[in-house]
C-alpha positions, 0 to 999 in steps of 0.5 A: 448102363442103358435100359436094356442092360438094366432089364437084362441084369434084372431078368438074370437075377429073377430067372437064370444066367441063361436069360441074357444069352437068349436061352429060354429055360421055362419049359424045364421049370414049368411042365405046362409051359405053352401047352393045353394044360397051361391054364390060369388055375396053375398059376401062383398069383401070390408069387406073381404079386411078390415079384411085381412088388420087388420089381417095382421097388428095384426100379424105384431104387434104380431111378433115384 
């Protein structure tokens, strides 16, 4: 499995099965996506930290 396939597999698990097909579902999941109301106060930084931590652990496991 090359790095592109690994990234695609991880992205699929984190987002949806449409990710690797190139379908962006963000506008359906987040009503402020790429609009004037898409401001930092709407972001969930605690959730971002969990995603980054989980991604870091996953990459470390794959790299073993």
